[in-house]
ZAVORO-524381 format. One record per atom (N, C-alpha, C, O): atom name; x, y, z; residue in three letters. Coordinates in pm, 1 decimal, decimal comma. Each point is the difference from the previous one (the first is absolute). Layout:
<pts>
 name       c1       c2       c3 resn
   CA        X        Y        Z  ALA
...
</pts>
This chain:
<pts>
 name       c1       c2       c3 resn
    N -10117,1   5782,6   6065,5  MET
   CA    -45,4    114,7     76,3  MET
    C    114,1    100,0     15,0  MET
    O    117,6    -35,9     -5,1  MET
    N   -154,1    158,5     23,1  ILE
   CA    100,2    103,2     15,0  ILE
    C     53,3      0,4    142,9  ILE
    O    -69,7    -39,4     93,5  ILE
    N    191,3     83,4    -78,3  ALA
   CA     67,6     -6,5    129,2  ALA
    C    -70,8     83,7    106,5  ALA
    O    -24,8    -49,0    110,2  ALA
    N     -7,4    171,7   -140,9  SER
   CA    -67,5     83,2    100,4  SER
    C    -81,1    107,7    -69,4  SER
    O     27,4     37,2   -114,1  SER
    N   -127,3     11,8    184,8  ILE
   CA    -86,3    104,4    -55,3  ILE
    C     81,1    124,7    -32,6  ILE
    O    -23,3     63,8   -102,7  ILE
    N    117,1    -28,8    187,8  LYS
   CA     79,0    121,2    -21,3  LYS
    C     80,8    -10,3   -129,5  LYS
    O     -2,0     91,5    -82,3  LYS
    N     72,0   -201,5     64,7  GLU
   CA     79,1    -17,1   -121,7  GLU
    C    -88,4      1,4   -123,8  GLU
    O     33,8     61,3   -101,2  GLU
    N   -146,9   -129,4    110,5  PHE
   CA    -90,2     -7,1   -114,5  PHE
    C    -48,8    138,4    -40,3  PHE
    O      7,9     37,2   -117,1  PHE
    N    -58,1     38,5    213,1  PHE
   CA    -56,2    129,1    -34,6  PHE
    C    106,5    104,6    -31,1  PHE
    O    -26,0     93,1    -76,3  PHE
    N    145,4   -106,6    134,1  GLU
   CA    108,7     89,6    -40,8  GLU
    C     32,3    -22,0   -147,0  GLU
    O     32,0     94,0    -72,8  GLU
    N    -40,8   -218,6     30,7  GLN
   CA     26,8    -32,0   -139,7  GLN
    C    -98,8     71,5    -91,5  GLN
    O     37,3     43,3   -109,1  GLN
    N   -163,9    -30,3    152,5  PHE
   CA   -101,8     58,4    -85,6  PHE
    C    -28,2    146,6     28,5  PHE
    O    -53,1     69,7    -86,4  PHE
    N     87,1    -21,2    204,9  ILE
   CA    -34,7    136,8     37,2  ILE
    C    119,4     94,2     -5,7  ILE
    O    -17,9    119,7    -22,6  ILE
    N    138,4   -170,1     42,2  GLU
   CA    118,5     85,1      2,2  GLU
    C      1,6     97,0   -117,4  GLU
    O    -22,7    -40,5   -114,1  GLU
    N     48,9    166,6    140,5  PRO
   CA      9,0     94,5   -110,9  PRO
    C    110,2    -41,7    -97,3  PRO
    O    108,4    -42,3     40,3  PRO
    N   -138,8     55,2   -167,4  GLY
   CA     97,7    -34,0   -102,2  GLY
    C      1,0   -147,2    -37,4  GLY
    O     71,0    -39,7    -92,4  GLY
    N   -148,1    -41,3    162,0  THR
   CA     -5,6   -141,9    -33,1  THR
    C    -87,8    -17,8   -122,3  THR
    O   -113,5     47,6     -4,2  THR
    N    166,5   -116,0    -94,0  ARG
   CA    -80,5    -28,8   -119,1  ARG
    C    -58,2   -138,2     17,0  ARG
    O     71,4    -95,5     30,4  ARG
    N   -197,6     85,6    -49,8  GLN
   CA    -64,5   -129,5     12,1  GLN
    C    -71,8    -32,7   -129,7  GLN
    O    -43,4     89,1    -73,0  GLN
    N     31,8   -216,3     46,0  THR
   CA    -75,4    -40,0   -117,5  THR
    C   -147,6     14,5     31,5  THR
    O    -39,3      5,4    116,5  THR
    N    -42,0      0,8   -220,6  ASP
   CA   -144,5      9,0     21,1  ASP
    C    -50,6   -121,2     77,7  ASP
    O    -85,3     13,5     87,7  ASP
    N    137,2   -131,0   -119,4  ALA
   CA    -43,8   -122,5     68,1  ALA
    C     36,8      2,7    147,7  ALA
    O    -80,7    -38,7     84,5  ALA
    N    200,4     83,7    -52,8  ALA
   CA     42,5      7,2    140,3  ALA
    C    -83,3    102,9     75,4  ALA
    O    -38,3    -22,9    114,7  ALA
    N     10,5    134,7   -177,9  GLY
   CA    -83,6    101,7     62,9  GLY
    C   -141,1    -49,0     23,8  GLY
    O    -58,5     27,1    104,8  GLY
    N      3,4    -99,0   -200,7  GLU
   CA   -134,8    -56,9     14,3  GLU
    C     -2,0   -102,5    112,2  GLU
    O    -93,8     -3,7     79,6  GLU
    N    196,6    -79,3    -73,2  HIS
   CA      7,7   -101,0    105,3  HIS
    C      8,2     66,2    138,0  HIS
    O    -66,1    -43,6     94,3  HIS
    N    146,8    148,0    -83,2  ALA
   CA     11,7     71,9    127,2  ALA
    C   -133,8     61,7     39,5  ALA
    O    -38,4     -4,2    116,9  ALA
    N    -32,4     61,3   -213,9  LEU
   CA   -131,4     58,5     26,0  LEU
    C    -98,8   -107,3     44,4  LEU
    O    -80,2     23,0     90,5  LEU
    N     85,3   -138,8   -153,0  GLN
   CA    -87,8   -110,1     39,4  GLN
    C     25,4    -41,4    143,9  GLN
    O    -94,6    -21,6     75,9  GLN
    N    220,7     10,3    -37,6  ILE
   CA     34,3    -39,0    136,6  ILE
    C    -46,6    106,8     99,1  ILE
    O    -56,8    -32,0    104,4  ILE
    N     80,9    158,6   -137,7  ALA
   CA    -41,7    108,8     89,4  ALA
    C   -151,4      0,9     17,6  ALA
    O    -49,4     13,1    112,0  ALA
    N    -23,5    -26,7   -220,4  THR
   CA   -146,5     -1,4      6,0  THR
    C    -49,4   -120,5     79,4  THR
    O    -86,6     13,5     86,5  THR
    N    141,4   -130,6   -115,8  ALA
   CA    -41,2   -121,6     71,3  ALA
    C     30,5     10,8    148,8  ALA
    O    -79,7    -43,6     83,1  ALA
    N    193,8    101,1    -49,1  ALA
   CA     35,3     15,5    141,5  ALA
    C   -100,5     89,0     72,2  ALA
    O    -39,2    -30,4    112,6  ALA
    N     -2,7    139,2   -175,3  LEU
   CA    -99,3     88,3     62,1  LEU
    C   -135,4    -69,5     13,7  LEU
    O    -67,7     15,1    101,7  LEU
    N     28,6    -90,7   -203,0  LEU
   CA   -126,4    -74,3      8,1  LEU
    C      5,0   -103,2    112,5  LEU
    O    -97,9    -18,6     72,3  LEU
    N    211,5    -47,7    -58,0  LEU
   CA     15,0    -97,4    108,2  LEU
    C     -4,6     67,1    136,6  LEU
    O    -56,8    -54,7     94,6  LEU
    N    116,0    172,3    -84,3  GLU
   CA     -2,9     71,7    127,7  GLU
    C   -142,1     34,1     41,2  GLU
    O    -34,4    -10,4    117,7  GLU
    N    -48,4     50,8   -212,7  VAL
   CA   -140,2     28,6     31,2  VAL
    C    -67,6   -127,7     48,0  VAL
    O    -74,6      1,9     97,9  VAL
    N    100,3   -111,0   -165,6  MET
   CA    -61,4   -127,6     35,1  MET
    C     37,7    -42,0    141,9  MET
    O    -82,2    -57,6     71,2  MET
    N    204,3     85,6    -29,8  ARG
   CA     48,9    -43,0    131,0  ARG
    C    -31,3     98,2    112,5  ARG
    O     35,0    -26,4    115,0  ARG
    N    -99,6    138,4   -144,8  MET
   CA    -23,8    102,2    101,0  MET
    C    -98,8    -40,4    108,7  MET
    O     19,5     34,6    116,5  MET
    N   -124,3   -106,6   -152,2  ASP
   CA    -96,4    -35,6    103,6  ASP
    C     37,9   -134,5     62,8  ASP
    O     96,3    -64,4    -41,6  ASP
    N   -171,9     24,7    139,8  ALA
   CA     34,7   -117,9     80,0  ALA
    C     -8,9   -131,7    -77,4  ALA
    O     63,1    -98,4     38,4  ALA
    N   -139,9     95,8   -145,5  ARG
   CA    -23,6   -124,6    -71,9  ARG
    C     13,6     23,6   -150,2  ARG
    O    -50,5     98,7    -53,6  ARG
    N    118,9   -190,2    -12,4  ILE
   CA     11,9      7,9   -145,3  ILE
    C   -108,3    -87,8    -60,8  ILE
    O      2,4   -122,3     13,7  ILE
    N    -96,5    186,0    -80,5  ALA
   CA   -112,8    -71,7    -59,9  ALA
    C     34,7    -43,4   -142,4  ALA
    O     82,0     61,6    -68,1  ALA
    N   -147,4   -169,6     26,0  ASP
   CA     19,2    -48,4   -137,2  ASP
    C    -38,1    107,7   -101,2  ASP
    O     62,0     11,4   -105,7  ASP
    N   -164,4     67,7    138,8  GLN
   CA    -42,8    106,9    -90,1  GLN
    C    111,5    102,3    -20,2  GLN
    O     14,2     56,1   -108,6  GLN
    N     64,8    -32,1    213,1  GLU
   CA    111,2     94,5    -12,6  GLU
    C    108,1    -56,9    -91,6  GLU
    O     54,1     70,9    -84,8  GLU
    N    -23,3   -197,8    102,2  ARG
   CA     98,8    -65,2    -88,6  ARG
    C    -47,6      5,3   -145,3  ARG
    O     77,3     29,3    -91,2  ARG
    N   -205,5    -57,9     72,0  ASP
   CA    -56,7      4,6   -135,3  ASP
    C      6,0    141,2    -58,1  ASP
    O     26,1     17,3   -119,0  ASP
    N    -50,3     84,4    203,6  ALA
   CA      4,9    139,7    -45,3  ALA
    C    141,8     39,5    -40,0  ALA
    O     19,1     72,3    -97,8  ALA
    N     80,3   -119,5    172,8  VAL
   CA    140,4     28,1    -35,1  VAL
    C     32,1    -62,4   -135,8  VAL
    O     56,3     66,1    -87,2  VAL
    N    -92,0   -192,3     69,7  ALA
   CA     27,9    -68,2   -127,4  ALA
    C    -72,6     68,6   -115,2  ALA
    O     57,4     17,5   -107,4  ALA
    N   -182,2     21,1    128,4  ALA
   CA    -77,0     66,7   -106,3  ALA
    C     62,8    134,2    -36,4  ALA
    O      7,5     35,4   -117,7  ALA
    N     37,7     38,9    218,3  ALA
   CA     62,6    130,0    -27,0  ALA
    C    127,9    -17,1    -81,0  ALA
    O     24,5     75,7    -94,0  ALA
    N     56,5   -173,8    129,3  LEU
   CA    125,0    -23,4    -73,5  LEU
    C    -27,1    -49,9   -141,5  LEU
    O     70,0     36,9    -94,3  LEU
    N   -171,3   -120,3     80,6  ARG
   CA    -36,8    -48,9   -133,7  ARG
    C    -46,0    117,2    -86,8  ARG
    O     40,3     12,3   -115,7  ARG
    N   -124,9     73,5    172,9  GLN
   CA    -52,7    113,9    -75,9  GLN
    C    107,6    105,2    -26,3  GLN
    O     10,0     51,5   -111,4  GLN
    N     69,9    -19,3    211,9  GLN
   CA    100,4    106,7    -11,7  GLN
    C    112,0    -37,3    -96,7  GLN
    O     46,1     83,4    -77,9  GLN
    N     -1,9   -211,7     83,7  PHE
   CA    119,3    -38,9    -75,2  PHE
    C    -22,4   -112,0   -101,6  PHE
    O     93,5    -37,1    -71,0  PHE
    N   -213,7    -17,0     62,2  GLY
   CA    -28,2   -106,4    -95,1  GLY
    C     74,9   -128,3     28,8  GLY
    O     43,6    -68,3    -92,7  GLY
    N    -28,0     34,4    219,7  LEU
   CA     75,0   -119,2     38,8  LEU
    C    -91,3   -121,6      9,4  LEU
    O   -119,0     11,8     29,4  LEU
    N    177,5   -129,6    -55,3  ASP
   CA    -76,7   -122,6     18,6  ASP
    C     18,6    -50,2    143,8  ASP
    O     75,4     59,1     77,2  ASP
    N   -143,7   -167,2    -42,0  ALA
   CA      0,6    -49,4    138,2  ALA
    C    140,4    -37,4     48,6  ALA
    O     34,9     28,0    114,7  ALA
    N     44,5    -89,9   -199,4  THR
   CA    135,8    -39,0     38,6  THR
    C     85,6    123,5     25,3  THR
    O     73,5      5,6     98,6  THR
    N    -82,6     93,1   -187,0  GLU
   CA     76,5    123,9     17,8  GLU
    C    -43,7     73,2    126,4  GLU
    O     83,3     55,9     71,3  GLU
    N   -212,3    -55,9    -43,6  ILE
   CA    -51,0     66,3    120,1  ILE
    C     54,8    -69,3    124,7  ILE
    O     42,7     66,9     94,1  ILE
    N    -43,6   -198,8    -92,7  ASP
   CA     52,9    -73,5    115,1  ASP
    C    147,0     31,5     23,7  ASP
    O     41,2     22,0    113,9  ASP
    N     38,1    -19,7   -220,7  ARG
   CA    142,8     31,7     13,6  ARG
    C     18,4    143,8     46,4  ARG
    O     82,8     27,2     86,9  ARG
    N   -159,4     64,9   -144,4  LEU
   CA      9,7    140,6     37,8  LEU
    C    -38,2     19,0    146,4  LEU
    O     67,8     73,2     72,2  LEU
    N   -173,6   -136,7    -27,9  LEU
   CA    -42,7     14,4    139,9  LEU
    C    102,3    -57,0     96,7  LEU
    O     22,4     56,8    106,9  LEU
    N     39,9   -167,9   -142,9  ALA
   CA    103,9    -57,0     86,2  ALA
    C    117,9     96,5     11,9  ALA
    O     51,7     22,7    109,4  ALA
    N    -10,4     32,9   -220,5  LEU
   CA    110,5     95,5      1,4  LEU
    C    -38,8    127,9     73,6  LEU
    O     78,5     52,1     79,3  LEU
    N   -197,3     -1,9   -104,4  ALA
   CA    -46,0    122,8     65,5  ALA
    C    -13,3    -19,7    150,5  ALA
    O     33,0     89,5     77,7  ALA
    N    -80,7   -205,1    -37,0  GLU
   CA    -12,5    -26,7    144,0  GLU
    C    137,3     -2,4     65,3  GLU
    O     18,9     55,0    108,5  GLU
    N     75,7   -118,1   -173,9  HIS
   CA    137,3     -3,8     51,2  HIS
    C     55,2    142,7     13,1  HIS
    O     58,2     35,2    102,6  HIS
    N    -76,5     44,2   -204,2  GLU
   CA     52,6    136,4      1,5  GLU
    C    -72,2     87,3    102,3  GLU
    O     63,5     80,7     67,9  GLU
    N   -195,0    -96,0    -56,1  ALA
   CA    -76,6     80,2     96,1  ALA
    C     42,1    -32,0    143,0  ALA
    O      5,6     89,7     84,2  ALA
    N     23,6   -214,4    -56,2  ARG
   CA     43,2    -38,2    135,4  ARG
    C    134,8     61,1     34,4  ARG
    O     26,6     29,1    116,6  ARG
    N     58,6     -9,2   -216,1  GLN
   CA    131,7     57,2     23,7  GLN
    C      0,0    152,2     -1,0  GLN
    O     95,8     62,2     45,8  GLN
    N   -200,9     -2,5    -96,8  ALA
   CA     -5,0    145,9    -13,8  ALA
    C    -13,2     66,2    136,9  ALA
    O    -63,6    -53,5     90,8  ALA
    N    124,2    169,1    -78,4  SER
   CA     -9,6     74,9    125,4  SER
    C   -116,7     98,6     -3,3  SER
    O    -29,8     64,0    100,9  SER
    N    -34,0    -51,9   -212,1  GLY
   CA   -113,2     91,5    -13,9  GLY
    C    -58,1    -13,7   -139,4  GLY
    O     28,6    -95,8    -71,9  GLY
    N   -109,4    191,5     35,5  TYR
   CA    -68,9     -4,7   -129,6  TYR
    C     67,5     88,4   -104,2  TYR
    O    -31,8     -9,5   -118,5  TYR
    N    122,7     93,7    160,3  TYR
   CA     61,7     95,3    -91,3  TYR
    C     68,7    -68,9   -117,8  TYR
    O     -5,3     48,8   -112,9  TYR
    N     69,8   -162,7    139,8  GLN
   CA     69,0    -70,7   -108,9  GLN
    C    -96,8    -31,1   -114,2  GLN
    O     34,4     12,4   -117,5  GLN
    N   -153,8    -52,2    153,9  PHE
   CA    -99,6    -37,2    -99,6  PHE
    C    -65,3    122,7    -63,3  PHE
    O    -14,4      7,4   -122,0  PHE
    N    -24,7     88,2    205,4  THR
   CA    -70,9    116,9    -53,1  THR
    C     91,5     89,8    -82,8  THR
    O    -45,7     62,0    -96,1  THR
    N    171,8    -54,0    131,0  SER
   CA     89,8     84,1    -80,0  SER
    C     18,6    -58,4   -138,9  SER
    O      7,6     74,3    -97,8  SER
    N     -0,4   -205,2     88,1  LEU
   CA     10,9    -63,9   -130,7  LEU
    C   -126,3     25,3    -81,7  LEU
    O      7,5     31,6   -118,7  LEU
    N   -121,9    -45,5    181,9  ILE
   CA   -126,3     25,7    -68,9  ILE
    C     -7,4    145,4    -44,2  ILE
    O    -42,7     28,2   -111,9  ILE
    N     83,9     64,8    198,4  ASN
   CA     -1,4    142,2    -35,6  ASN
    C     90,9     30,0   -119,4  ASN
    O    -31,1     86,7    -81,6  ASN
    N    142,2   -157,8     71,7  LYS
   CA     93,8     24,4   -110,3  LYS
    C    -46,1    -61,6   -132,0  LYS
    O     39,0     47,0   -106,9  LYS
    N   -121,5   -151,5    113,3  THR
   CA    -32,9    -71,8   -122,8  THR
    C   -145,5     11,0    -43,0  THR
    O    -33,8    -39,9   -111,5  THR
    N    -52,8     92,8    196,6  CYS
   CA   -142,6      4,0    -32,8  CYS
    C    -49,7    143,1    -12,7  CYS
    O     47,4     90,7     68,4  CYS
    N   -143,9    -72,9   -157,5  ASP
   CA    -65,2    130,7     -7,4  ASP
    C   -112,6      3,6    102,9  ASP
    O    -23,7    -98,6     69,7  ASP
    N    -45,4    211,2    -60,0  ALA
   CA   -104,1     18,4    101,5  ALA
    C   -112,4   -102,3    -13,9  ALA
    O    -49,6    -51,4    100,3  ALA
    N      9,2     21,6   -222,6  ALA
   CA   -108,1    -96,0    -22,1  ALA
    C     40,7   -140,1     45,3  ALA
    O    -81,2    -71,9     58,3  ALA
    N    205,0     32,6    -84,2  GLN
   CA     47,4   -132,1     42,0  GLN
    C      7,6     -9,0    152,2  GLN
    O    -38,0   -101,3     58,6  GLN
    N     87,2    207,1      5,0  LYS
   CA      7,5      0,9    146,2  LYS
    C   -139,8     -6,4     60,9  LYS
    O    -21,5    -67,6    100,6  LYS
    N    -71,7    137,2   -161,0  LEU
   CA   -137,4     -2,3     47,9  LEU
    C    -59,5   -140,8    -14,3  LEU
    O    -76,0    -45,1     85,7  LEU
    N    111,3    -22,5   -193,5  ARG
   CA    -48,7   -137,3    -19,1  ARG
    C     58,2    -92,6    107,0  ARG
    O    -69,6    -89,0     49,1  ARG
    N    194,9    108,8    -12,9  ILE
   CA     61,7    -80,2    105,8  ILE
    C    -73,5     22,9    131,9  ILE
    O    -28,5    -95,2     72,6  ILE
    N     -2,2    221,5    -41,5  ILE
   CA    -74,8     31,7    122,7  ILE
    C   -138,2    -65,0     -3,1  ILE
    O    -45,5    -55,4    100,0  ILE
    N    -20,0     62,6   -214,0  GLU
   CA   -131,9    -61,9    -11,4  GLU
    C      9,3   -151,5     20,6  GLU
    O    -85,1    -58,8     66,6  GLU
    N    187,7     -3,8   -123,3  ASN
   CA     20,6   -143,7     21,0  ASN
    C     25,3    -29,7    147,7  ASN
    O    -49,8    -99,2     53,2  ASN
    N    126,9    184,8     12,2  MET
   CA     25,6    -18,8    142,5  MET
    C   -129,9     10,7     80,0  MET
    O    -22,6    -77,0     93,4  MET
    N    -62,9    173,4   -130,6  TRP
   CA   -129,8     12,9     66,9  TRP
    C    -83,0   -125,8    -21,0  TRP
    O    -66,6    -45,9     92,8  TRP
    N     69,5    -10,3   -212,3  GLN
   CA    -77,2   -121,1    -25,7  GLN
    C     47,9   -116,5     86,6  GLN
    O    -80,6    -80,2     47,1  GLN
    N    210,3     71,4    -26,5  VAL
   CA     53,4   -103,7     88,3  VAL
    C    -45,5     26,2    143,9  VAL
    O    -42,6    -92,0     69,8  VAL
    N     51,9    216,5    -26,3  ALA
   CA    -39,6     35,0    136,8  ALA
    C   -147,1    -29,9     25,3  ALA
    O    -37,1    -40,7    110,1  ALA
    N    -45,8     60,3   -210,2  LEU
   CA   -144,7    -18,3     14,3  LEU
    C    -48,6   -139,7    -38,8  LEU
    O   -117,8    -31,1     17,7  LEU
    N    205,5    -52,0    -69,5  ALA
   CA    -39,8   -130,2    -54,2  ALA
    C    -68,0    -90,4    102,3  ALA
    O    -85,3    -80,9    -36,4  ALA
    N    121,7     93,5    163,3  ASP
   CA    -60,2    -85,7    102,5  ASP
    C   -129,1     57,7     57,6  ASP
    O    -55,6    -54,6     95,3  ASP
    N      8,3    164,4   -152,8  GLY
   CA   -128,9     55,9     39,5  GLY
    C      3,8    109,1    104,4  GLY
    O   -103,7     57,5     32,9  GLY
    N    220,2    -28,0     19,4  HIS
   CA      9,4    109,7     96,3  HIS
    C    137,0     66,5    -10,0  HIS
    O     95,0    -57,4    -53,1  HIS
    N    -87,2    178,4    105,0  LEU
   CA    124,1     76,3     -2,5  LEU
    C     52,9     11,2    142,2  LEU
    O    -62,4     62,9     85,5  LEU
    N    174,8   -122,8    -61,3  ASP
   CA     66,2      4,7    129,3  ASP
    C     70,7    134,7     16,6  ASP
    O     44,1     59,0    -98,5  ASP
    N    -33,2    -10,3    221,9  ALA
   CA     66,8    128,3     26,5  ALA
    C    145,2     -1,9    -46,4  ALA
    O     50,7    101,3    -48,4  ALA
    N     17,0   -215,6     62,6  HIS
   CA    139,3    -10,4    -44,8  HIS
    C      9,9      8,7   -152,3  HIS
    O     93,0     60,0    -53,9  HIS
    N   -189,3   -120,0    -13,9  GLU
   CA     -3,4      8,6   -145,9  GLU
    C    -21,3    144,4    -43,1  GLU
    O     66,8     48,6    -91,3  GLU
    N   -158,9     19,0    156,4  SER
   CA    -28,3    139,5    -32,4  SER
    C    123,3     88,0     21,6  SER
    O     30,4     87,1    -81,6  SER
    N     39,3   -110,6    191,3  HIS
   CA    121,7     77,0     29,1  HIS
    C    107,0    -23,8   -107,0  HIS
    O     62,7     94,3    -48,4  HIS
    N    -42,7   -221,2     12,4  LEU
   CA     98,7    -31,8   -103,8  LEU
    C    -37,3     65,5   -132,4  LEU
    O     86,5     52,7    -70,0  LEU
    N   -213,5    -55,9     36,1  MET
   CA    -44,3     58,8   -126,3  MET
    C     31,9    149,6     -3,7  MET
    O     49,4     50,5   -100,8  MET
    N    -77,2     18,8    208,4  ARG
   CA     29,3    144,1      5,2  ARG
    C    149,6     24,3    -13,7  ARG
    O     43,1     90,2    -71,9  ARG
    N     35,2   -171,6    141,3  LYS
   CA    146,2     14,2     -4,3  LYS
    C     52,9    -20,8   -142,6  LYS
    O     79,5     79,8    -49,6  LYS
    N   -124,2   -187,0    -14,9  ILE
   CA     46,5    -29,1   -136,4  ILE
    C    -51,5    106,5    -96,9  ILE
    O     73,0     43,1    -89,4  ILE
    N   -197,2     -0,8    106,6  GLY
   CA    -53,6    107,2    -84,1  GLY
    C     85,2    125,0      7,3  GLY
    O     26,8     63,7   -101,9  GLY
    N     15,9    -28,6    222,2  ASN
   CA     87,5    116,6     17,1  ASN
    C    135,5    -22,1    -65,3  ASN
    O     51,8     88,9    -67,7  ASN
    N      5,9   -207,1     87,7  LEU
   CA    131,1    -28,7    -59,3  LEU
    C     -4,0     -2,7   -152,8  LEU
    O    100,5     27,5    -65,6  LEU
    N   -216,7    -60,6      9,5  LEU
   CA    -14,5     -0,7   -146,3  LEU
    C    -49,6    134,7    -53,1  LEU
    O    -23,5     14,9   -119,9  LEU
    N      7,8     82,0    208,5  HIS
   CA    -42,3    135,7    -37,1  HIS
    C   -136,9      0,4    -68,0  HIS
    O    -22,3     70,5    -98,3  HIS
    N    -68,1   -150,8    153,0  ILE
   CA   -136,9     -5,8    -50,0  ILE
    C    -79,8    110,1     69,5  ILE
    O     -2,9      6,3    122,9  ILE
    N    -61,0     79,4   -199,7  GLY
   CA    -82,1    106,6     56,6  GLY
    C   -120,0    -57,3     74,3  GLY
    O    -45,6   -110,4    -29,7  GLY
    N     -5,1    186,1    126,3  HIS
   CA   -109,0    -48,2     84,3  HIS
    C   -123,9    -37,5    -81,6  HIS
    O    -60,0   -104,8     23,8  HIS
    N     21,6    188,3   -118,7  ALA
   CA   -118,9    -28,9    -80,3  ALA
    C     18,0   -128,7    -80,3  ALA
    O    -92,2    -81,1     -8,3  ALA
    N    209,5     62,1    -50,4  ASP
   CA     27,7   -122,4    -75,1  ASP
    C      3,6   -121,6     92,0  ASP
    O    -47,8   -107,4    -36,6  ASP
    N    103,9    124,2    154,9  TYR
   CA      8,8   -106,3    100,0  TYR
    C   -140,2    -47,2     39,3  TYR
    O    -26,9   -120,1      4,4  TYR
    N    -62,0    215,5     23,9  ILE
   CA   -137,9    -32,2     38,3  ILE
    C    -75,2    -62,8   -117,5  ILE
    O    -76,4    -94,6     19,0  ILE
    N     97,2    146,0   -138,8  ALA
   CA    -66,5    -56,7   -118,2  ALA
    C     44,4   -144,5    -22,5  ALA
    O    -82,3    -84,9    -34,4  ALA
    N    210,8     55,7     53,4  ALA
   CA     49,8   -137,2    -14,9  ALA
    C    -63,6    -90,6    105,0  ALA
    O    -35,9   -114,0    -29,2  ALA
    N     22,2    164,3    149,8  LYS
   CA    -63,6    -76,9    106,9  LYS
    C   -146,3    -28,9    -34,4  LYS
    O    -47,8   -111,6     20,7  LYS
    N    -22,7    211,2    -72,8  GLN
   CA   -140,7    -18,9    -37,2  GLN
    C    -14,6    -99,7   -114,4  GLN
    O    -91,3    -82,5      1,4  GLN
    N    180,2     89,3   -100,4  ARG
   CA     -4,2    -96,9   -110,5  ARG
    C     26,5   -141,5     51,8  ARG
    O    -62,7    -96,2    -44,4  ARG
    N    155,6     85,0    138,2  ALA
   CA     31,7   -131,8     57,9  ALA
    C   -119,5    -51,7     80,5  ALA
    O    -31,8   -118,8     -5,2  ALA
    N    -33,4    207,2     78,7  ARG
   CA   -119,9    -41,1     75,6  ARG
    C   -108,3    -50,5    -95,9  ARG
    O    -63,8   -102,2     25,2  ARG
    N     44,4    173,8   -133,4  ALA
   CA    -99,9    -41,2    -98,6  ALA
    C     35,9   -134,5    -62,2  ALA
    O    -86,7    -85,2    -19,5  ALA
    N    215,0     66,8    -11,6  ALA
   CA     45,2   -124,6    -63,3  ALA
    C     -9,3   -119,7     95,3  ALA
    O    -25,2   -112,2    -43,8  ALA
    N     45,4    135,9    173,1  THR
   CA     -3,3   -110,2     97,1  THR
    C   -137,3    -15,9     64,4  THR
    O    -26,1   -100,7     65,8  THR
    N    -62,0    199,1    -84,1  GLY
   CA   -133,2     -7,2     59,5  GLY
    C     -4,0     33,1    147,8  GLY
    O    -98,7    -30,6     67,0  GLY
    N    203,4     92,3    -14,4  VAL
   CA      3,9     37,4    140,8  VAL
    C    -63,2    137,3     14,6  VAL
    O     47,1     95,2    -62,3  VAL
    N   -152,3    -81,3    142,6  PRO
   CA    -64,3    129,7     14,8  PRO
    C     88,1     97,9     77,7  PRO
    O     83,5    -41,4     80,4  PRO
    N   -102,4    170,6   -104,5  PRO
   CA     76,2     99,5     76,5  PRO
    C    -30,2    -10,2    148,0  PRO
    O   -111,4    -34,3     39,5  PRO
    N    211,6     64,4     42,6  ALA
   CA    -18,6     -3,3    146,1  ALA
    C    -95,4    112,2     39,7  ALA
    O      0,5    108,0    -59,1  ALA
    N    -80,5   -135,4    158,2  SER
   CA    -97,4    101,3     45,5  SER
    C     63,0     95,8     94,9  SER
    O    -66,4     91,6     48,5  SER
</pts>
C-alpha cells in the first residue's frame, strides 16, 4: 500500500511528473473506485446491491477480474479514508479523462447511488458535488442520472 494519499497523488498530479501509462491507469482506477465507494457509503446502510454495482462498474470501466477488483477496492477504501476531500480524486480524473469518460464515471456513480432502490439526500448531494468537480454540464449530469435510473429500474422521484 502507498504511504499516504497526498504522496500518491503528488506523484501522479504534480506538474512535470512523467508517469507511465500503467501507473496513470492504476491511479485513475483508484480515483474512480474511491468515488464509487464514497457514493456507496453515503447513506445509512450499505446494501449488497451497491457493492455489486461498484464491482460491475469497475469491471465494465476497466476490464478487471474479481481478484483485481477486490485488491483495487481495498486500496481505494484505504485511500478514501485518508483523503481530506474529493479534489485529489477528481483532479486526477480531470487530468486523465475526456468528457465522455467523466460522464461514464458519473453515470456509474448514479448506478451505485440508485442500486438499493432509492436515492438518499446525502447521495444526491455528493453526486452534485462530484459532478461540479468533474465539470459535468447540467444537461449531461441529468442525462446520466436518467440513464442510471433506467438501468437500475428506479422510477423518477415524484
